[in-house]
CHARMM internal coordinates of N, CA and C (Angstrom, degrees):
IC EDIT
DIST 1 N 1 CA 1.4629
DIST 1 CA 1 C 1.4862
ANGL 1 N 1 CA 1 C 110.01
DIST 1 C 2 N 1.3601
ANGL 1 CA 1 C 2 N 116.48
DIHE 1 N 1 CA 1 C 2 N 126.03
DIST 2 N 2 CA 1.4772
ANGL 1 C 2 N 2 CA 121.07
DIHE 1 CA 1 C 2 N 2 CA -179.50
DIST 2 CA 2 C 1.5616
ANGL 2 N 2 CA 2 C 109.20
DIHE 1 C 2 N 2 CA 2 C -94.91
DIST 2 C 3 N 1.3121
ANGL 2 CA 2 C 3 N 110.70
DIHE 2 N 2 CA 2 C 3 N 139.89
DIST 3 N 3 CA 1.4631
ANGL 2 C 3 N 3 CA 118.14
DIHE 2 CA 2 C 3 N 3 CA 175.20
DIST 3 CA 3 C 1.5207
ANGL 3 N 3 CA 3 C 108.07
DIHE 2 C 3 N 3 CA 3 C -118.11
DIST 3 C 4 N 1.3191
ANGL 3 CA 3 C 4 N 114.96
DIHE 3 N 3 CA 3 C 4 N 112.04
DIST 4 N 4 CA 1.4660
ANGL 3 C 4 N 4 CA 120.48
DIHE 3 CA 3 C 4 N 4 CA 178.68
DIST 4 CA 4 C 1.5049
ANGL 4 N 4 CA 4 C 110.06
DIHE 3 C 4 N 4 CA 4 C -122.62
DIST 4 C 5 N 1.3305
ANGL 4 CA 4 C 5 N 113.18
DIHE 4 N 4 CA 4 C 5 N 147.09
DIST 5 N 5 CA 1.4773
ANGL 4 C 5 N 5 CA 117.86
DIHE 4 CA 4 C 5 N 5 CA 178.23
DIST 5 CA 5 C 1.5419
ANGL 5 N 5 CA 5 C 107.14
DIHE 4 C 5 N 5 CA 5 C -72.71
DIST 5 C 6 N 1.3036
ANGL 5 CA 5 C 6 N 114.86
DIHE 5 N 5 CA 5 C 6 N 143.56
DIST 6 N 6 CA 1.4451
ANGL 5 C 6 N 6 CA 119.25
DIHE 5 CA 5 C 6 N 6 CA 177.29
DIST 6 CA 6 C 1.4929
ANGL 6 N 6 CA 6 C 108.94
DIHE 5 C 6 N 6 CA 6 C -75.65
DIST 6 C 7 N 1.3259
ANGL 6 CA 6 C 7 N 117.67
DIHE 6 N 6 CA 6 C 7 N 160.51
DIST 7 N 7 CA 1.4367
ANGL 6 C 7 N 7 CA 122.76
DIHE 6 CA 6 C 7 N 7 CA 178.05
DIST 7 CA 7 C 1.5001
ANGL 7 N 7 CA 7 C 113.01
DIHE 6 C 7 N 7 CA 7 C -58.15
DIST 7 C 8 N 1.3371
ANGL 7 CA 7 C 8 N 116.32
DIHE 7 N 7 CA 7 C 8 N -33.97
DIST 8 N 8 CA 1.4304
ANGL 7 C 8 N 8 CA 122.18
DIHE 7 CA 7 C 8 N 8 CA -178.34
DIST 8 CA 8 C 1.5229
ANGL 8 N 8 CA 8 C 110.47
DIHE 7 C 8 N 8 CA 8 C -65.49
DIST 8 C 9 N 1.3367
ANGL 8 CA 8 C 9 N 116.05
DIHE 8 N 8 CA 8 C 9 N -44.78
DIST 9 N 9 CA 1.4518
ANGL 8 C 9 N 9 CA 118.59
DIHE 8 CA 8 C 9 N 9 CA 179.72
DIST 9 CA 9 C 1.4897
ANGL 9 N 9 CA 9 C 112.31
DIHE 8 C 9 N 9 CA 9 C -68.39
DIST 9 C 10 N 1.3095
ANGL 9 CA 9 C 10 N 117.04
DIHE 9 N 9 CA 9 C 10 N -33.33
DIST 10 N 10 CA 1.4852
ANGL 9 C 10 N 10 CA 121.45
DIHE 9 CA 9 C 10 N 10 CA 178.20
DIST 10 CA 10 C 1.5249
ANGL 10 N 10 CA 10 C 109.45
DIHE 9 C 10 N 10 CA 10 C -65.07
DIST 10 C 11 N 1.3513
ANGL 10 CA 10 C 11 N 115.90
DIHE 10 N 10 CA 10 C 11 N -42.70
DIST 11 N 11 CA 1.4685
ANGL 10 C 11 N 11 CA 118.53
DIHE 10 CA 10 C 11 N 11 CA -179.38
DIST 11 CA 11 C 1.5188
ANGL 11 N 11 CA 11 C 111.60
DIHE 10 C 11 N 11 CA 11 C -66.31
DIST 11 C 12 N 1.2734
ANGL 11 CA 11 C 12 N 115.69
DIHE 11 N 11 CA 11 C 12 N -39.75
DIST 12 N 12 CA 1.4884
ANGL 11 C 12 N 12 CA 120.70
DIHE 11 CA 11 C 12 N 12 CA 178.31
DIST 12 CA 12 C 1.5381
ANGL 12 N 12 CA 12 C 110.45
DIHE 11 C 12 N 12 CA 12 C -64.73
DIST 12 C 13 N 1.3023
ANGL 12 CA 12 C 13 N 116.95
DIHE 12 N 12 CA 12 C 13 N -41.69
DIST 13 N 13 CA 1.4747
ANGL 12 C 13 N 13 CA 123.21
DIHE 12 CA 12 C 13 N 13 CA 177.96
DIST 13 CA 13 C 1.5486
ANGL 13 N 13 CA 13 C 109.03
DIHE 12 C 13 N 13 CA 13 C -64.52
DIST 13 C 14 N 1.2958
ANGL 13 CA 13 C 14 N 118.89
DIHE 13 N 13 CA 13 C 14 N -42.24
DIST 14 N 14 CA 1.4690
ANGL 13 C 14 N 14 CA 123.39
DIHE 13 CA 13 C 14 N 14 CA 178.04
DIST 14 CA 14 C 1.5529
ANGL 14 N 14 CA 14 C 110.91
DIHE 13 C 14 N 14 CA 14 C -61.79
DIST 14 C 15 N 1.3261
ANGL 14 CA 14 C 15 N 115.71
DIHE 14 N 14 CA 14 C 15 N -48.04
DIST 15 N 15 CA 1.4274
ANGL 14 C 15 N 15 CA 119.88
DIHE 14 CA 14 C 15 N 15 CA -178.61
DIST 15 CA 15 C 1.5600
ANGL 15 N 15 CA 15 C 111.25
DIHE 14 C 15 N 15 CA 15 C -65.86
DIST 15 C 16 N 1.3531
ANGL 15 CA 15 C 16 N 117.65
DIHE 15 N 15 CA 15 C 16 N -38.23
DIST 16 N 16 CA 1.4678
ANGL 15 C 16 N 16 CA 120.36
DIHE 15 CA 15 C 16 N 16 CA 177.83
DIST 16 CA 16 C 1.5669
ANGL 16 N 16 CA 16 C 108.73
DIHE 15 C 16 N 16 CA 16 C -67.19
DIST 16 C 17 N 1.3239
ANGL 16 CA 16 C 17 N 117.61
DIHE 16 N 16 CA 16 C 17 N -39.10
DIST 17 N 17 CA 1.4839
ANGL 16 C 17 N 17 CA 119.04
DIHE 16 CA 16 C 17 N 17 CA 179.61
DIST 17 CA 17 C 1.5122
ANGL 17 N 17 CA 17 C 109.14
DIHE 16 C 17 N 17 CA 17 C -67.35
DIST 17 C 18 N 1.3181
ANGL 17 CA 17 C 18 N 117.57
DIHE 17 N 17 CA 17 C 18 N -39.37
DIST 18 N 18 CA 1.5229
ANGL 17 C 18 N 18 CA 120.44
DIHE 17 CA 17 C 18 N 18 CA 179.76
DIST 18 CA 18 C 1.5639
ANGL 18 N 18 CA 18 C 107.86
DIHE 17 C 18 N 18 CA 18 C -63.42
DIST 18 C 19 N 1.3289
ANGL 18 CA 18 C 19 N 117.88
DIHE 18 N 18 CA 18 C 19 N -44.26
DIST 19 N 19 CA 1.4307
ANGL 18 C 19 N 19 CA 122.84
DIHE 18 CA 18 C 19 N 19 CA -177.25
DIST 19 CA 19 C 1.5582
ANGL 19 N 19 CA 19 C 108.36
DIHE 18 C 19 N 19 CA 19 C -64.25
DIST 19 C 20 N 1.2944
ANGL 19 CA 19 C 20 N 115.23
DIHE 19 N 19 CA 19 C 20 N -45.73
DIST 20 N 20 CA 1.5004
ANGL 19 C 20 N 20 CA 120.19
DIHE 19 CA 19 C 20 N 20 CA -179.16
DIST 20 CA 20 C 1.5624
ANGL 20 N 20 CA 20 C 109.60
DIHE 19 C 20 N 20 CA 20 C -61.38
DIST 20 C 21 N 1.3523
ANGL 20 CA 20 C 21 N 115.71
DIHE 20 N 20 CA 20 C 21 N -44.26
DIST 21 N 21 CA 1.4857
ANGL 20 C 21 N 21 CA 118.71
DIHE 20 CA 20 C 21 N 21 CA 179.52
DIST 21 CA 21 C 1.5043
ANGL 21 N 21 CA 21 C 110.60
DIHE 20 C 21 N 21 CA 21 C -64.07
DIST 21 C 22 N 1.3480
ANGL 21 CA 21 C 22 N 116.98
DIHE 21 N 21 CA 21 C 22 N -38.88
DIST 22 N 22 CA 1.4505
ANGL 21 C 22 N 22 CA 121.93
DIHE 21 CA 21 C 22 N 22 CA 179.20
DIST 22 CA 22 C 1.5151
ANGL 22 N 22 CA 22 C 110.61
DIHE 21 C 22 N 22 CA 22 C -60.97
DIST 22 C 23 N 1.3426
ANGL 22 CA 22 C 23 N 117.54
DIHE 22 N 22 CA 22 C 23 N -45.64
DIST 23 N 23 CA 1.4317
ANGL 22 C 23 N 23 CA 121.05
DIHE 22 CA 22 C 23 N 23 CA -178.61
DIST 23 CA 23 C 1.5116
ANGL 23 N 23 CA 23 C 113.17
DIHE 22 C 23 N 23 CA 23 C -67.28
DIST 23 C 24 N 1.3402
ANGL 23 CA 23 C 24 N 116.35
DIHE 23 N 23 CA 23 C 24 N -35.92
DIST 24 N 24 CA 1.4546
ANGL 23 C 24 N 24 CA 121.83
DIHE 23 CA 23 C 24 N 24 CA 175.78
DIST 24 CA 24 C 1.4995
ANGL 24 N 24 CA 24 C 109.96
DIHE 23 C 24 N 24 CA 24 C -63.34
DIST 24 C 25 N 1.3404
ANGL 24 CA 24 C 25 N 115.58
DIHE 24 N 24 CA 24 C 25 N -50.71
DIST 25 N 25 CA 1.4587
ANGL 24 C 25 N 25 CA 119.08
DIHE 24 CA 24 C 25 N 25 CA -177.87
DIST 25 CA 25 C 1.5280
ANGL 25 N 25 CA 25 C 112.64
DIHE 24 C 25 N 25 CA 25 C -61.44
DIST 25 C 26 N 1.3494
ANGL 25 CA 25 C 26 N 116.89
DIHE 25 N 25 CA 25 C 26 N -42.32
DIST 26 N 26 CA 1.4573
ANGL 25 C 26 N 26 CA 121.03
DIHE 25 CA 25 C 26 N 26 CA 177.57
DIST 26 CA 26 C 1.4947
ANGL 26 N 26 CA 26 C 112.06
DIHE 25 C 26 N 26 CA 26 C -63.94
DIST 26 C 27 N 1.2713
ANGL 26 CA 26 C 27 N 117.92
DIHE 26 N 26 CA 26 C 27 N -41.89
DIST 27 N 27 CA 1.4931
ANGL 26 C 27 N 27 CA 120.31
DIHE 26 CA 26 C 27 N 27 CA 177.75
DIST 27 CA 27 C 1.4925
ANGL 27 N 27 CA 27 C 112.46
DIHE 26 C 27 N 27 CA 27 C -64.64
DIST 27 C 28 N 1.3178
ANGL 27 CA 27 C 28 N 117.24
DIHE 27 N 27 CA 27 C 28 N -44.59
DIST 28 N 28 CA 1.4823
ANGL 27 C 28 N 28 CA 119.90
DIHE 27 CA 27 C 28 N 28 CA 178.84
DIST 28 CA 28 C 1.5200
ANGL 28 N 28 CA 28 C 111.12
DIHE 27 C 28 N 28 CA 28 C -63.65
DIST 28 C 29 N 1.3748
ANGL 28 CA 28 C 29 N 116.71
DIHE 28 N 28 CA 28 C 29 N -43.48
DIST 29 N 29 CA 1.4489
ANGL 28 C 29 N 29 CA 120.13
DIHE 28 CA 28 C 29 N 29 CA 176.49
DIST 29 CA 29 C 1.5128
ANGL 29 N 29 CA 29 C 111.40
DIHE 28 C 29 N 29 CA 29 C -58.54
DIST 29 C 30 N 1.2783
ANGL 29 CA 29 C 30 N 115.94
DIHE 29 N 29 CA 29 C 30 N -46.17
DIST 30 N 30 CA 1.5318
ANGL 29 C 30 N 30 CA 120.69
DIHE 29 CA 29 C 30 N 30 CA -178.25
DIST 30 CA 30 C 1.5448
ANGL 30 N 30 CA 30 C 108.80
DIHE 29 C 30 N 30 CA 30 C -61.47
DIST 30 C 31 N 1.3115
ANGL 30 CA 30 C 31 N 118.23
DIHE 30 N 30 CA 30 C 31 N -47.60
DIST 31 N 31 CA 1.4875
ANGL 30 C 31 N 31 CA 121.46
DIHE 30 CA 30 C 31 N 31 CA 179.07
DIST 31 CA 31 C 1.5017
ANGL 31 N 31 CA 31 C 111.44
DIHE 30 C 31 N 31 CA 31 C -59.52
DIST 31 C 32 N 1.3419
ANGL 31 CA 31 C 32 N 117.57
DIHE 31 N 31 CA 31 C 32 N -45.78
DIST 32 N 32 CA 1.4571
ANGL 31 C 32 N 32 CA 119.94
DIHE 31 CA 31 C 32 N 32 CA -176.32
DIST 32 CA 32 C 1.5472
ANGL 32 N 32 CA 32 C 109.16
DIHE 31 C 32 N 32 CA 32 C -65.73
DIST 32 C 33 N 1.3416
ANGL 32 CA 32 C 33 N 117.29
DIHE 32 N 32 CA 32 C 33 N -44.61
DIST 33 N 33 CA 1.4509
ANGL 32 C 33 N 33 CA 119.15
DIHE 32 CA 32 C 33 N 33 CA -179.14
DIST 33 CA 33 C 1.4971
ANGL 33 N 33 CA 33 C 111.37
DIHE 32 C 33 N 33 CA 33 C -67.52
DIST 33 C 34 N 1.3318
ANGL 33 CA 33 C 34 N 119.90
DIHE 33 N 33 CA 33 C 34 N -33.04
DIST 34 N 34 CA 1.4810
ANGL 33 C 34 N 34 CA 123.62
DIHE 33 CA 33 C 34 N 34 CA 176.10
DIST 34 CA 34 C 1.4705
ANGL 34 N 34 CA 34 C 111.16
DIHE 33 C 34 N 34 CA 34 C -68.91
DIST 34 C 35 N 1.3071
ANGL 34 CA 34 C 35 N 118.66
DIHE 34 N 34 CA 34 C 35 N -42.79
DIST 35 N 35 CA 1.4742
ANGL 34 C 35 N 35 CA 119.95
DIHE 34 CA 34 C 35 N 35 CA -179.66
DIST 35 CA 35 C 1.4914
ANGL 35 N 35 CA 35 C 112.90
DIHE 34 C 35 N 35 CA 35 C -69.15
DIST 35 C 36 N 1.3050
ANGL 35 CA 35 C 36 N 118.49
DIHE 35 N 35 CA 35 C 36 N -31.33
DIST 36 N 36 CA 1.4662
ANGL 35 C 36 N 36 CA 121.65
DIHE 35 CA 35 C 36 N 36 CA 177.35
DIST 36 CA 36 C 1.5020
ANGL 36 N 36 CA 36 C 114.15
DIHE 35 C 36 N 36 CA 36 C -86.79
DIST 36 C 37 N 1.2982
ANGL 36 CA 36 C 37 N 114.70
DIHE 36 N 36 CA 36 C 37 N 3.34
DIST 37 N 37 CA 1.5108
ANGL 36 C 37 N 37 CA 122.40
DIHE 36 CA 36 C 37 N 37 CA 178.50
DIST 37 CA 37 C 1.5411
ANGL 37 N 37 CA 37 C 111.30
DIHE 36 C 37 N 37 CA 37 C 57.45
DIST 37 C 38 N 1.3415
ANGL 37 CA 37 C 38 N 115.24
DIHE 37 N 37 CA 37 C 38 N 39.92
DIST 38 N 38 CA 1.4728
ANGL 37 C 38 N 38 CA 120.08
DIHE 37 CA 37 C 38 N 38 CA 179.45
DIST 38 CA 38 C 1.5311
ANGL 38 N 38 CA 38 C 113.32
DIHE 37 C 38 N 38 CA 38 C -97.91
DIST 38 C 39 N 1.3200
ANGL 38 CA 38 C 39 N 114.88
DIHE 38 N 38 CA 38 C 39 N 1.39
DIST 39 N 39 CA 1.4827
ANGL 38 C 39 N 39 CA 120.30
DIHE 38 CA 38 C 39 N 39 CA -178.98
DIST 39 CA 39 C 1.5254
ANGL 39 N 39 CA 39 C 108.65
DIHE 38 C 39 N 39 CA 39 C -103.82
DIST 39 C 40 N 1.3676
ANGL 39 CA 39 C 40 N 116.61
DIHE 39 N 39 CA 39 C 40 N 140.63
DIST 40 N 40 CA 1.4776
ANGL 39 C 40 N 40 CA 116.95
DIHE 39 CA 39 C 40 N 40 CA 168.26
DIST 40 CA 40 C 1.4778
ANGL 40 N 40 CA 40 C 109.85
DIHE 39 C 40 N 40 CA 40 C -62.78
DIST 40 C 41 N 1.3179
ANGL 40 CA 40 C 41 N 116.14
DIHE 40 N 40 CA 40 C 41 N 153.92
DIST 41 N 41 CA 1.4761
ANGL 40 C 41 N 41 CA 119.02
DIHE 40 CA 40 C 41 N 41 CA -178.69
DIST 41 CA 41 C 1.5090
ANGL 41 N 41 CA 41 C 113.93
DIHE 40 C 41 N 41 CA 41 C -62.16
DIST 41 C 42 N 1.2725
ANGL 41 CA 41 C 42 N 117.27
DIHE 41 N 41 CA 41 C 42 N -27.06
DIST 42 N 42 CA 1.5112
ANGL 41 C 42 N 42 CA 119.07
DIHE 41 CA 41 C 42 N 42 CA -177.91
DIST 42 CA 42 C 1.5198
ANGL 42 N 42 CA 42 C 113.03
DIHE 41 C 42 N 42 CA 42 C -81.85
DIST 42 C 43 N 1.2936
ANGL 42 CA 42 C 43 N 119.35
DIHE 42 N 42 CA 42 C 43 N -10.76
DIST 43 N 43 CA 1.4588
ANGL 42 C 43 N 43 CA 121.24
DIHE 42 CA 42 C 43 N 43 CA 179.70
DIST 43 CA 43 C 1.5190
ANGL 43 N 43 CA 43 C 112.64
DIHE 42 C 43 N 43 CA 43 C -76.06
DIST 43 C 44 N 1.3120
ANGL 43 CA 43 C 44 N 115.72
DIHE 43 N 43 CA 43 C 44 N 141.71
DIST 44 N 44 CA 1.4948
ANGL 43 C 44 N 44 CA 120.99
DIHE 43 CA 43 C 44 N 44 CA 178.98
DIST 44 CA 44 C 1.5458
ANGL 44 N 44 CA 44 C 107.94
DIHE 43 C 44 N 44 CA 44 C -122.07
DIST 44 C 45 N 1.3187
ANGL 44 CA 44 C 45 N 113.28
DIHE 44 N 44 CA 44 C 45 N -175.43
DIST 45 N 45 CA 1.4816
ANGL 44 C 45 N 45 CA 119.97
DIHE 44 CA 44 C 45 N 45 CA 179.55
DIST 45 CA 45 C 1.5200
ANGL 45 N 45 CA 45 C 110.23
DIHE 44 C 45 N 45 CA 45 C -63.58
DIST 45 C 46 N 1.3453
ANGL 45 CA 45 C 46 N 115.49
DIHE 45 N 45 CA 45 C 46 N -35.48
DIST 46 N 46 CA 1.4750
ANGL 45 C 46 N 46 CA 119.07
DIHE 45 CA 45 C 46 N 46 CA -179.79
DIST 46 CA 46 C 1.5696
ANGL 46 N 46 CA 46 C 111.35
DIHE 45 C 46 N 46 CA 46 C -59.36
DIST 46 C 47 N 1.3314
ANGL 46 CA 46 C 47 N 115.30
DIHE 46 N 46 CA 46 C 47 N -40.31
DIST 47 N 47 CA 1.4455
ANGL 46 C 47 N 47 CA 118.67
DIHE 46 CA 46 C 47 N 47 CA -179.28
DIST 47 CA 47 C 1.5212
ANGL 47 N 47 CA 47 C 110.20
DIHE 46 C 47 N 47 CA 47 C -63.59
DIST 47 C 48 N 1.3098
ANGL 47 CA 47 C 48 N 118.89
DIHE 47 N 47 CA 47 C 48 N -43.11
DIST 48 N 48 CA 1.4623
ANGL 47 C 48 N 48 CA 122.45
DIHE 47 CA 47 C 48 N 48 CA 175.91
DIST 48 CA 48 C 1.4989
ANGL 48 N 48 CA 48 C 111.49
DIHE 47 C 48 N 48 CA 48 C -63.99
DIST 48 C 49 N 1.3352
ANGL 48 CA 48 C 49 N 117.90
DIHE 48 N 48 CA 48 C 49 N -37.06
DIST 49 N 49 CA 1.4571
ANGL 48 C 49 N 49 CA 122.14
DIHE 48 CA 48 C 49 N 49 CA 179.04
DIST 49 CA 49 C 1.5159
ANGL 49 N 49 CA 49 C 108.32
DIHE 48 C 49 N 49 CA 49 C -65.53
DIST 49 C 50 N 1.2786
ANGL 49 CA 49 C 50 N 119.28
DIHE 49 N 49 CA 49 C 50 N -39.65
DIST 50 N 50 CA 1.4562
ANGL 49 C 50 N 50 CA 121.82
DIHE 49 CA 49 C 50 N 50 CA -178.84
DIST 50 CA 50 C 1.5762
ANGL 50 N 50 CA 50 C 109.83
DIHE 49 C 50 N 50 CA 50 C -66.34
DIST 50 C 51 N 1.3046
ANGL 50 CA 50 C 51 N 115.04
DIHE 50 N 50 CA 50 C 51 N -42.63
DIST 51 N 51 CA 1.5081
ANGL 50 C 51 N 51 CA 119.06
DIHE 50 CA 50 C 51 N 51 CA 176.09
DIST 51 CA 51 C 1.5188
ANGL 51 N 51 CA 51 C 110.71
DIHE 50 C 51 N 51 CA 51 C -60.74
DIST 51 C 52 N 1.3233
ANGL 51 CA 51 C 52 N 116.85
DIHE 51 N 51 CA 51 C 52 N -46.69
DIST 52 N 52 CA 1.4878
ANGL 51 C 52 N 52 CA 117.06
DIHE 51 CA 51 C 52 N 52 CA -178.71
DIST 52 CA 52 C 1.5335
ANGL 52 N 52 CA 52 C 112.18
DIHE 51 C 52 N 52 CA 52 C -69.29
DIST 52 C 53 N 1.2953
ANGL 52 CA 52 C 53 N 118.85
DIHE 52 N 52 CA 52 C 53 N -32.93
DIST 53 N 53 CA 1.4777
ANGL 52 C 53 N 53 CA 118.04
DIHE 52 CA 52 C 53 N 53 CA 176.37
DIST 53 CA 53 C 1.5354
ANGL 53 N 53 CA 53 C 111.05
DIHE 52 C 53 N 53 CA 53 C -69.45
DIST 53 C 54 N 1.3106
ANGL 53 CA 53 C 54 N 118.70
DIHE 53 N 53 CA 53 C 54 N -31.98
DIST 54 N 54 CA 1.4569
ANGL 53 C 54 N 54 CA 119.95
DIHE 53 CA 53 C 54 N 54 CA 172.86
DIST 54 CA 54 C 1.4991
ANGL 54 N 54 CA 54 C 111.50
DIHE 53 C 54 N 54 CA 54 C -64.84
DIST 54 C 55 N 1.3259
ANGL 54 CA 54 C 55 N 118.73
DIHE 54 N 54 CA 54 C 55 N -38.91
DIST 55 N 55 CA 1.4320
ANGL 54 C 55 N 55 CA 121.38
DIHE 54 CA 54 C 55 N 55 CA 178.69
DIST 55 CA 55 C 1.5611
ANGL 55 N 55 CA 55 C 109.44
DIHE 54 C 55 N 55 CA 55 C -67.05
DIST 55 C 56 N 1.3023
ANGL 55 CA 55 C 56 N 118.02
DIHE 55 N 55 CA 55 C 56 N -39.53
DIST 56 N 56 CA 1.4723
ANGL 55 C 56 N 56 CA 121.95
DIHE 55 CA 55 C 56 N 56 CA 176.11
DIST 56 CA 56 C 1.5369
ANGL 56 N 56 CA 56 C 110.51
DIHE 55 C 56 N 56 CA 56 C -60.11
DIST 56 C 57 N 1.3199
ANGL 56 CA 56 C 57 N 115.22
DIHE 56 N 56 CA 56 C 57 N -46.41
DIST 57 N 57 CA 1.5012
ANGL 56 C 57 N 57 CA 120.35
DIHE 56 CA 56 C 57 N 57 CA -178.93
DIST 57 CA 57 C 1.5044
ANGL 57 N 57 CA 57 C 110.00
DIHE 56 C 57 N 57 CA 57 C -63.21
DIST 57 C 58 N 1.3014
ANGL 57 CA 57 C 58 N 117.13
DIHE 57 N 57 CA 57 C 58 N -43.93
DIST 58 N 58 CA 1.4498
ANGL 57 C 58 N 58 CA 121.64
DIHE 57 CA 57 C 58 N 58 CA 177.08
DIST 58 CA 58 C 1.5524
ANGL 58 N 58 CA 58 C 112.65
DIHE 57 C 58 N 58 CA 58 C -60.29
DIST 58 C 59 N 1.3142
ANGL 58 CA 58 C 59 N 115.94
DIHE 58 N 58 CA 58 C 59 N -41.76
DIST 59 N 59 CA 1.4342
ANGL 58 C 59 N 59 CA 121.74
DIHE 58 CA 58 C 59 N 59 CA 177.27
DIST 59 CA 59 C 1.5193
ANGL 59 N 59 CA 59 C 112.20
DIHE 58 C 59 N 59 CA 59 C -62.88
DIST 59 C 60 N 1.3385
ANGL 59 CA 59 C 60 N 115.89
DIHE 59 N 59 CA 59 C 60 N -40.66
DIST 60 N 60 CA 1.5119
ANGL 59 C 60 N 60 CA 119.93
DIHE 59 CA 59 C 60 N 60 CA -179.34
DIST 60 CA 60 C 1.5189
ANGL 60 N 60 CA 60 C 109.13
DIHE 59 C 60 N 60 CA 60 C -69.98
DIST 60 C 61 N 1.3404
ANGL 60 CA 60 C 61 N 118.03
DIHE 60 N 60 CA 60 C 61 N -37.08
DIST 61 N 61 CA 1.4520
ANGL 60 C 61 N 61 CA 122.13
DIHE 60 CA 60 C 61 N 61 CA 176.63
DIST 61 CA 61 C 1.5289
ANGL 61 N 61 CA 61 C 109.70
DIHE 60 C 61 N 61 CA 61 C -62.63
DIST 61 C 62 N 1.3299
ANGL 61 CA 61 C 62 N 117.25
DIHE 61 N 61 CA 61 C 62 N -47.01
DIST 62 N 62 CA 1.4438
ANGL 61 C 62 N 62 CA 120.53
DIHE 61 CA 61 C 62 N 62 CA 178.89
DIST 62 CA 62 C 1.5233
ANGL 62 N 62 CA 62 C 113.26
DIHE 61 C 62 N 62 CA 62 C -63.73
DIST 62 C 63 N 1.3185
ANGL 62 CA 62 C 63 N 115.40
DIHE 62 N 62 CA 62 C 63 N -36.43
DIST 63 N 63 CA 1.4568
ANGL 62 C 63 N 63 CA 120.34
DIHE 62 CA 62 C 63 N 63 CA 177.75
DIST 63 CA 63 C 1.5133
ANGL 63 N 63 CA 63 C 111.38
DIHE 62 C 63 N 63 CA 63 C -62.55
DIST 63 C 64 N 1.3845
ANGL 63 CA 63 C 64 N 116.55
DIHE 63 N 63 CA 63 C 64 N -42.53
DIST 64 N 64 CA 1.4647
ANGL 63 C 64 N 64 CA 119.88
DIHE 63 CA 63 C 64 N 64 CA 179.39
DIST 64 CA 64 C 1.5311
ANGL 64 N 64 CA 64 C 111.13
DIHE 63 C 64 N 64 CA 64 C -68.94
DIST 64 C 65 N 1.3447
ANGL 64 CA 64 C 65 N 115.89
DIHE 64 N 64 CA 64 C 65 N -37.55
DIST 65 N 65 CA 1.4813
ANGL 64 C 65 N 65 CA 118.76
DIHE 64 CA 64 C 65 N 65 CA -178.87
DIST 65 CA 65 C 1.5192
ANGL 65 N 65 CA 65 C 109.81
DIHE 64 C 65 N 65 CA 65 C -65.29
DIST 65 C 66 N 1.3287
ANGL 65 CA 65 C 66 N 117.52
DIHE 65 N 65 CA 65 C 66 N -42.34
DIST 66 N 66 CA 1.4489
ANGL 65 C 66 N 66 CA 122.93
DIHE 65 CA 65 C 66 N 66 CA -176.21
DIST 66 CA 66 C 1.5175
ANGL 66 N 66 CA 66 C 115.25
DIHE 65 C 66 N 66 CA 66 C -77.17
DIST 66 C 67 N 1.3496
ANGL 66 CA 66 C 67 N 117.63
DIHE 66 N 66 CA 66 C 67 N -9.90
DIST 67 N 67 CA 1.4694
ANGL 66 C 67 N 67 CA 120.56
DIHE 66 CA 66 C 67 N 67 CA 177.70
DIST 67 CA 67 C 1.4705
ANGL 67 N 67 CA 67 C 111.30
DIHE 66 C 67 N 67 CA 67 C -68.87
END
COOR INIT
IC SEED 1 N 1 CA 1 C
IC BUILD
């Protein structure tokens, strides 16, 4: 008897992995920029998250264009 993951569970796992990777990248970027004093005092984690989400969206647009 074979046990295979359904496509739905694979898609959910991919999206969760993508979200987890995004959060780790954003957190590391924020910490590095904060430690190097490269952020204005008024900037928060949310500002960095917005910048990284814009980079992700741009990357996805370019990926679709180049297909």
